[in-house]
Backbone as JSON, one array per atom type, in Angstrom:
{
  "sequence": "MTINEIQDELVEEFSLFSDWMEKYEHIIQMAKELPMIEERYKKDENLIKGCQARVWLHAGFKDGKVVFTADSDAIITKGLVSMVVRVLSNHTPKEIVAADLYFVDKVGLKEHLSMTRSNGLLSMIKQMKMYALALQSTLNVN",
  "N": [[-14.44, -12.27, -7.24], [-16.31, -14.97, -5.72], [-16.96, -15.96, -2.33], [-16.82, -18.76, -2.2], [-15.53, -19.41, -4.54], [-13.01, -18.35, -4.06], [-12.35, -20.07, -1.9], [-12.23, -22.54, -3.25], [-10.12, -22.1, -4.93], [-7.99, -21.92, -2.98], [-8.11, -24.54, -2.0], [-7.34, -25.9, -4.31], [-4.77, -24.94, -4.67], [-3.47, -26.05, -2.42], [-3.74, -28.71, -3.05], [-1.71, -29.19, -4.78], [0.54, -29.84, -3.37], [2.54, -32.48, -2.1], [3.05, -33.37, 0.55], [2.8, -32.68, 4.04], [4.83, -30.99, 5.05], [5.53, -29.39, 2.8], [2.98, -28.03, 2.58], [2.92, -26.68, 4.95], [5.05, -24.91, 4.48], [3.91, -23.39, 2.42], [1.81, -22.18, 3.82], [3.38, -20.57, 5.47], [4.61, -18.95, 3.54], [2.29, -17.6, 2.68], [1.77, -16.23, 4.9], [3.77, -14.36, 4.9], [3.0, -12.75, 2.87], [0.71, -11.47, 3.63], [-1.29, -8.57, 3.86], [-0.19, -5.93, 5.89], [-1.53, -5.04, 9.04], [-2.41, -1.81, 10.19], [-0.4, -0.16, 12.55], [-1.69, 1.31, 14.47], [-3.95, -0.19, 14.98], [-3.03, -2.36, 16.35], [-3.78, -3.21, 19.03], [-5.06, -4.15, 22.35], [-7.88, -4.37, 22.36], [-8.26, -5.4, 19.81], [-7.23, -7.88, 19.67], [-7.61, -11.36, 19.13], [-9.59, -13.41, 21.03], [-8.96, -16.62, 22.35], [-6.88, -17.54, 20.88], [-3.74, -18.95, 20.94], [-1.35, -17.74, 20.26], [-0.63, -14.23, 19.73], [-2.95, -12.44, 17.94], [-3.91, -9.91, 15.9], [-6.81, -8.43, 14.64], [-8.54, -6.39, 12.4], [-11.4, -4.79, 11.24], [-12.55, -3.11, 8.47], [-14.75, -0.98, 6.66], [-15.69, -0.57, 3.36], [-17.06, 0.78, 0.52], [-19.44, -0.87, 0.81], [-18.4, -3.25, 1.48], [-16.69, -5.52, 3.63], [-13.47, -5.06, 4.88], [-10.79, -6.77, 5.87], [-7.85, -6.59, 7.95], [-4.87, -7.99, 9.38], [-2.59, -9.4, 11.73], [0.02, -11.43, 13.3], [2.04, -12.7, 15.98], [3.14, -15.1, 15.6], [4.33, -17.18, 13.07], [3.1, -19.41, 11.67], [0.46, -19.16, 12.52], [-0.03, -16.55, 11.63], [-0.01, -17.13, 8.93], [-2.29, -18.75, 8.79], [-4.31, -16.87, 9.5], [-4.07, -15.2, 7.43], [-5.09, -16.77, 5.35], [-7.88, -16.9, 5.98], [-8.48, -14.15, 5.96], [-8.03, -13.71, 3.18], [-10.08, -15.25, 2.03], [-12.54, -14.14, 3.18], [-12.32, -11.32, 3.09], [-13.32, -8.22, 1.58], [-15.95, -8.73, 0.88], [-19.56, -8.61, 1.28], [-21.13, -7.87, 4.42], [-23.36, -9.6, 4.63], [-22.75, -11.77, 3.01], [-20.49, -12.77, 4.32], [-21.38, -13.49, 6.8], [-23.13, -15.58, 6.08], [-21.45, -17.37, 4.95], [-20.13, -20.58, 4.34], [-17.36, -22.06, 5.49], [-15.74, -24.25, 4.07], [-13.17, -24.77, 3.24], [-11.32, -25.21, 5.3], [-11.6, -27.87, 6.19], [-11.32, -29.2, 3.67], [-8.72, -28.61, 2.88], [-7.41, -29.85, 4.86], [-6.65, -28.92, 7.25], [-7.82, -29.13, 9.84], [-7.14, -31.83, 10.76], [-4.33, -31.64, 10.72], [-3.44, -29.56, 12.14], [-2.32, -28.51, 15.45], [-4.27, -28.89, 18.46], [-4.53, -26.39, 19.74], [-3.93, -24.55, 17.69], [-5.9, -25.11, 15.86], [-8.19, -24.54, 17.36], [-7.63, -21.84, 17.56], [-7.83, -20.94, 15.04], [-10.55, -21.38, 14.42], [-11.53, -19.51, 16.3], [-10.67, -17.21, 15.0], [-12.16, -17.13, 12.59], [-14.71, -17.12, 13.75], [-14.65, -14.53, 14.97], [-14.31, -12.8, 12.77], [-16.81, -13.24, 11.51], [-18.44, -12.27, 13.4], [-17.7, -9.51, 13.41], [-18.63, -8.89, 10.83], [-21.45, -9.39, 11.2], [-22.04, -7.48, 13.18], [-21.48, -5.17, 11.76], [-23.42, -5.41, 9.76], [-25.75, -5.23, 11.2], [-25.56, -2.8, 12.56], [-25.08, -0.83, 10.54], [-27.14, -1.39, 8.99], [-26.97, -2.81, 6.58], [-26.53, -5.16, 3.75]],
  "CA": [[-14.59, -13.62, -6.92], [-17.15, -15.28, -4.64], [-16.21, -16.64, -1.2], [-16.61, -20.21, -2.59], [-14.44, -19.41, -5.64], [-11.71, -18.18, -3.37], [-12.07, -21.31, -1.15], [-11.89, -23.54, -4.16], [-8.71, -21.68, -5.33], [-7.14, -22.36, -1.9], [-8.17, -25.99, -1.89], [-6.56, -26.36, -5.47], [-3.31, -24.65, -4.31], [-2.93, -27.05, -1.4], [-3.7, -30.01, -3.62], [-0.45, -29.27, -5.48], [1.59, -30.28, -2.47], [2.31, -33.87, -1.79], [3.16, -33.67, 1.88], [2.43, -31.45, 5.0], [5.85, -29.98, 5.16], [5.22, -28.4, 1.72], [1.78, -27.28, 2.81], [3.33, -25.67, 5.93], [5.9, -23.85, 3.78], [2.97, -22.54, 1.63], [1.16, -21.4, 4.93], [4.44, -19.58, 5.89], [4.69, -18.0, 2.39], [1.06, -16.74, 2.76], [1.95, -15.24, 6.12], [4.7, -13.21, 4.4], [2.26, -11.97, 1.78], [-0.49, -10.89, 4.36], [-1.13, -7.1, 4.03], [-0.05, -5.66, 7.35], [-2.45, -4.26, 9.79], [-1.79, -0.54, 10.66], [0.16, -0.2, 13.79], [-2.77, 1.81, 15.41], [-4.94, -1.25, 15.31], [-2.46, -3.48, 17.11], [-4.1, -2.93, 20.52], [-5.63, -5.22, 23.0], [-9.28, -4.7, 21.91], [-8.23, -6.06, 18.48], [-6.64, -9.28, 19.85], [-8.62, -12.41, 19.0], [-9.59, -14.3, 22.11], [-9.04, -18.03, 21.97], [-5.77, -17.9, 20.11], [-2.59, -19.0, 21.89], [-0.45, -16.68, 19.72], [-1.28, -13.0, 19.58], [-3.5, -12.17, 16.6], [-4.74, -8.71, 15.86], [-7.7, -8.31, 13.56], [-9.27, -5.15, 12.25], [-12.42, -4.87, 10.18], [-12.93, -1.86, 7.96], [-15.89, -1.1, 5.75], [-15.39, 0.31, 2.19], [-17.88, 0.49, -0.68], [-20.33, -1.87, 0.99], [-17.73, -4.52, 1.77], [-15.75, -5.61, 4.86], [-12.01, -5.26, 4.54], [-9.98, -7.25, 7.05], [-6.41, -6.7, 8.04], [-4.5, -8.84, 10.48], [-1.18, -9.7, 12.04], [0.21, -12.31, 14.43], [3.41, -12.74, 16.39], [3.56, -16.44, 15.27], [4.32, -17.28, 11.62], [2.1, -20.23, 11.11], [-0.75, -18.49, 12.91], [-0.18, -15.43, 10.69], [-0.45, -17.76, 7.63], [-3.72, -19.17, 8.99], [-5.24, -15.79, 9.45], [-4.01, -14.73, 6.07], [-6.0, -17.6, 4.48], [-9.23, -16.37, 6.24], [-8.6, -12.79, 5.36], [-8.15, -13.89, 1.72], [-11.43, -15.71, 1.78], [-13.59, -13.29, 3.62], [-12.22, -9.86, 2.96], [-13.91, -7.65, 0.29], [-17.28, -9.23, 0.63], [-20.46, -7.92, 1.99], [-21.44, -8.53, 5.66], [-24.29, -10.68, 4.49], [-21.97, -12.91, 2.4], [-19.5, -13.23, 5.26], [-22.11, -14.15, 7.78], [-23.69, -16.76, 5.52], [-20.42, -18.25, 4.36], [-19.69, -21.96, 4.89], [-15.95, -22.09, 5.23], [-15.38, -25.64, 3.86], [-11.73, -24.94, 2.83], [-10.57, -25.73, 6.51], [-11.72, -29.33, 6.13], [-10.81, -29.79, 2.38], [-7.25, -28.51, 2.85], [-6.93, -30.78, 5.83], [-6.12, -28.14, 8.43], [-8.34, -29.66, 11.17], [-6.4, -33.02, 11.21], [-2.89, -31.45, 10.72], [-3.04, -28.57, 13.15], [-2.49, -28.81, 16.78], [-5.57, -28.52, 18.91], [-4.53, -24.91, 20.09], [-4.0, -23.79, 16.45], [-7.21, -25.46, 15.34], [-9.12, -23.7, 18.16], [-7.34, -20.34, 17.31], [-8.35, -20.78, 13.65], [-12.02, -21.2, 14.67], [-11.78, -18.16, 16.91], [-10.49, -16.09, 13.95], [-13.39, -17.21, 11.79], [-15.91, -16.6, 14.57], [-14.42, -13.08, 15.24], [-14.64, -12.13, 11.5], [-18.16, -13.35, 11.28], [-19.02, -11.33, 14.42], [-17.55, -8.19, 12.87], [-19.62, -8.76, 9.75], [-22.78, -9.37, 11.76], [-22.12, -6.2, 13.87], [-21.57, -4.13, 10.64], [-24.68, -5.66, 9.11], [-26.87, -4.75, 11.98], [-25.26, -1.33, 12.89], [-25.12, 0.04, 9.37], [-28.35, -1.83, 8.25], [-26.58, -3.25, 5.2], [-26.56, -6.53, 3.41]],
  "C": [[-15.54, -13.83, -5.7], [-16.28, -15.92, -3.58], [-15.91, -18.07, -1.61], [-15.54, -20.33, -3.68], [-13.06, -19.29, -5.06], [-11.27, -19.46, -2.6], [-11.57, -22.41, -2.12], [-10.41, -23.32, -4.72], [-7.74, -22.14, -4.28], [-7.01, -23.81, -1.91], [-7.21, -26.57, -3.15], [-5.15, -26.07, -5.19], [-2.79, -25.7, -3.45], [-2.87, -28.43, -2.04], [-2.45, -30.25, -4.45], [0.68, -29.84, -4.64], [1.38, -31.61, -2.08], [2.43, -34.25, -0.3], [2.94, -32.39, 2.75], [3.5, -30.59, 5.19], [5.85, -28.9, 4.08], [4.04, -27.5, 2.04], [2.16, -26.26, 3.99], [4.17, -24.56, 5.33], [4.96, -22.94, 3.07], [2.17, -21.68, 2.73], [2.17, -20.29, 5.41], [4.57, -18.52, 4.79], [3.45, -17.07, 2.46], [1.18, -15.74, 3.84], [2.8, -14.07, 5.66], [4.0, -12.33, 3.48], [0.95, -11.22, 2.36], [-0.31, -9.37, 4.34], [-1.17, -6.74, 5.49], [-1.12, -4.75, 7.88], [-1.72, -2.91, 10.15], [-1.45, -0.74, 12.11], [-0.91, 0.27, 14.89], [-3.82, 0.84, 15.7], [-4.38, -2.36, 16.03], [-2.58, -3.11, 18.63], [-4.91, -4.0, 21.08], [-7.11, -5.54, 22.56], [-9.4, -5.4, 20.54], [-7.63, -7.39, 18.49], [-7.84, -10.34, 19.81], [-8.51, -13.32, 20.28], [-9.65, -15.76, 21.67], [-7.81, -18.48, 21.15], [-4.55, -17.84, 21.08], [-1.51, -17.91, 21.51], [-1.28, -15.44, 19.77], [-1.71, -12.72, 18.1], [-4.42, -10.94, 16.72], [-5.59, -8.8, 14.61], [-8.48, -7.02, 13.58], [-10.18, -5.26, 11.01], [-12.8, -3.39, 9.75], [-14.14, -2.02, 7.07], [-15.7, -0.08, 4.56], [-16.37, -0.18, 1.06], [-18.83, -0.71, -0.42], [-19.74, -3.17, 1.37], [-16.82, -4.42, 2.96], [-14.42, -5.88, 4.39], [-11.27, -5.63, 5.84], [-8.5, -7.03, 6.86], [-6.02, -7.42, 9.3], [-3.03, -8.94, 10.65], [-1.14, -10.68, 13.26], [1.74, -12.3, 14.75], [3.97, -14.15, 16.11], [3.35, -16.73, 13.74], [3.22, -18.21, 11.05], [0.61, -19.63, 11.41], [-1.1, -17.31, 12.0], [-0.61, -16.01, 9.26], [-1.82, -18.29, 7.66], [-4.74, -18.01, 8.81], [-5.21, -15.19, 8.09], [-4.96, -15.39, 5.1], [-7.5, -17.06, 4.7], [-9.42, -15.04, 5.79], [-8.78, -12.88, 3.82], [-9.56, -14.32, 1.27], [-12.48, -14.82, 1.99], [-13.58, -11.87, 3.29], [-12.74, -9.46, 1.55], [-15.21, -8.32, -0.11], [-18.25, -8.52, 1.5], [-20.75, -8.62, 3.34], [-22.33, -9.77, 5.53], [-23.59, -11.95, 3.98], [-21.08, -13.55, 3.4], [-20.29, -14.13, 6.31], [-22.69, -15.51, 7.33], [-22.72, -17.77, 5.04], [-20.16, -19.61, 5.08], [-18.27, -22.17, 4.56], [-15.45, -23.65, 5.18], [-13.86, -25.85, 3.6], [-10.91, -25.54, 4.03], [-10.51, -27.15, 6.39], [-11.03, -29.87, 4.82], [-9.28, -29.62, 2.25], [-6.59, -29.4, 3.8], [-6.32, -30.17, 7.11], [-6.61, -28.8, 9.72], [-7.5, -30.92, 11.61], [-4.9, -32.74, 11.31], [-2.47, -30.34, 11.61], [-3.18, -29.13, 14.53], [-3.83, -28.29, 17.35], [-5.66, -26.97, 19.26], [-4.58, -24.15, 18.81], [-5.28, -23.99, 15.81], [-8.3, -24.51, 15.96], [-8.88, -22.08, 17.77], [-7.95, -19.99, 15.91], [-9.91, -20.51, 13.66], [-12.33, -19.91, 15.36], [-11.66, -17.04, 15.9], [-11.71, -16.07, 13.16], [-14.56, -16.61, 12.44], [-15.84, -15.03, 14.68], [-14.8, -12.32, 13.89], [-16.06, -12.22, 11.22], [-18.92, -12.38, 12.22], [-18.9, -9.91, 13.99], [-18.53, -7.97, 11.8], [-21.0, -8.59, 10.22], [-23.03, -7.97, 12.47], [-22.28, -5.05, 12.77], [-22.94, -4.17, 9.99], [-25.79, -4.94, 9.87], [-26.73, -3.21, 12.28], [-25.58, -0.47, 11.76], [-26.45, -0.44, 8.56], [-28.05, -2.1, 6.75], [-26.66, -4.72, 4.99], [-25.12, -7.02, 3.35]]
}
């Protein structure tokens, strides 16, 4: 699936819920389904700056694609990072860097998240794109 197809799938999932309590429950469920980051990657250099909660993010590279794993000590934040991991993981660095992540607006996250969570989400996205950009330039891959 392309990044946009995954985003469209997320937007469709969230459209099934009539209120934000149900949407928050879905975000919490997504947190529970997030593939866990290996303990060895839960170190300070993998913490995302700009998040109020602690969020660890690791970027691996396999078969020409970036594979993200993550974790957080806050359940909503963990659900948010799981959404971004779902959208961006298993794509080439070039695809990740060029991605327009419109699902954030279409799902309604910007207006329903607190300012600190919204800023944290933007920090997660920025960090994932930076990892992809670094891999792209270091490995000279697309």
